[in-house]
C-alpha angles and dihedrals in degrees: 000000000000091000092056091051090052092051092048092050090050093055110090127183127185115309112259117208117231110227114244100196119129092243092056093048093049098042107023092170096044129115094259093048089053090050092050092049090049090051092049091048091052092049091048088061096053133079120250097262094050090045090056093048096047094049091042089053093049093047090050091050091050093054125203112025092015094122093054093044096050091043088059094044098045103028092233119139115259090236089057093052090047089052090053089053092050091049090053090060092056124081110270115259117165107223120219091232134036095212128041115259112278093015120123129035123358121248115264090241090063095048096053112076118210118200 
């Protein structure tokens, strides 16, 4: 039994953000809290570009105050959501890469210093 618990704790899926809106805090088992959890699970399964576009679309559909609302629900930065809204206005062109070249983590060879 202990071995199964250890295996379950080692399995890690994508990190799902816990909504911090007042409605979810007051009624954690309510309809709105369930919708926010479902949205955050969906976003955890997407790459960063698609996450920006989806949340930017939802914020645009919500109207005024949508960026702040979805920043609170998803944990994304307001500038990231605004960038997603801007990208939706541009003609769609699928890039070959999600990140720019040389962005992200450094290679292991660079981290290890040999003296």
